[in-house]
Every structure is written in C-alpha cells, then in structure tokens.
C-alpha positions in Angstrom: 0.2 0.1 0.1 1.3 3.6 -0.7 2.4 5.1 2.2 1.2 9.4 2.9 1.9 12.1 0.1 1.8 15.8 -0.1 -0.8 16.5 -2.5 0.7 19.0 -5.2 -1.1 22.4 -5.6 -4.2 22.4 -7.8 -4.4 18.5 -7.6 -7.0 15.9 -5.2 -6.9 13.5 -4.1 -10.1 11.2 -5.7 -10.3 7.5 -4.4 -6.5 6.6 -4.4 -5.5 8.8 -7.3 -4.0 12.2 -7.8 -6.6 14.2 -10.1 -6.5 17.6 -12.0 -9.0 18.6 -14.7 -7.4 21.2 -16.9 -9.5 23.3 -18.8 -8.2 24.5 -22.1 -8.8 27.0 -24.9 -10.0 24.5 -27.5 -10.0 21.0 -28.5 -7.3 21.4 -30.5 -5.4 22.5 -27.9 -6.5 20.5 -25.1 -4.6 17.4 -27.7 -1.6 19.1 -27.9 -1.9 19.1 -23.6 -2.7 15.6 -23.9 0.0 15.0 -26.5 2.7 16.2 -23.9 1.6 14.5 -20.9 2.1 11.3 -22.9 5.2 12.2 -24.1 6.4 12.6 -20.1 4.3 9.6 -19.7 6.5 7.6 -22.4 9.7 9.0 -21.0 9.3 7.9 -17.4 7.5 4.6 -18.8 4.4 5.9 -16.2 1.4 6.7 -17.1 -1.9 8.3 -16.1 -5.3 7.9 -17.0 -6.2 10.3 -19.3 -10.4 11.7 -20.2 -10.4 14.1 -22.5 -14.0 16.3 -22.8 -13.7 18.6 -25.7 -11.2 21.5 -24.1 -11.4 19.9 -20.4 -8.7 17.2 -19.4 -8.8 15.1 -16.8 -5.2 13.5 -15.3 -5.4 11.1 -12.7 -1.9 9.5 -11.5 -1.7 6.4 -8.9 0.3 3.3 -9.3 -1.9 0.0 -9.3 1.3 -2.1 -7.9 1.3 0.4 -5.2 -2.4 0.1 -4.4 -2.2 4.3 -4.7 -0.2 7.6 -4.7 3.4 7.2 -4.8 6.2 9.9 -4.5 6.5 9.3 -8.1 3.1 10.4 -9.1 3.5 13.2 -7.0 6.4 14.2 -9.1 4.7 13.7 -12.5 1.8 15.3 -11.3 3.9 18.1 -10.6 5.6 17.9 -14.2 2.2 17.2 -15.9 0.7 20.3 -14.4 3.9 22.6 -15.7 3.5 21.0 -19.4 
C-alpha cells in the first residue's frame, strides 16, 4: 500500500489517485496538452489515466502495484501540471 503523500497544489486526492482537470482553450489545445503529457509518461514509463471532454482534460496519477499514490505520482503530477 502506498504511504501518505503531499498533494501538489491544484491537485486533489480522489479514490486513491491524484486528480486534476485542466480547462484549455479548445479541443486542439487540449489534444496538444494530452500529447505533451503522453511524451512525459512514455519517457518515465509511467502512465496516467486521461479523459478528454472537448477542452477539458482530466489526469489521474496513481500506481496500481502500490495500491495508491506514490512519490513518483506526485512528481509526475507536478511535471504534467507545468506542461
């Protein structure tokens, strides 16, 4: 089981994951953001759940094998929030 973590600013802990919804200009901008998050995820070999609803993108970072949020999820949430 994952231990206690500090939730990054702008993120919430929801059902054992770090979650944040980003509201972007339009679908094209949202898709470009998702692609940047995808590049980060691939480079780290750690992948969030991603939901796109037109100009809104929701990211959920958590580690299945740890049963919740790890320090790695916190770091990747911070990094993806800066994209």
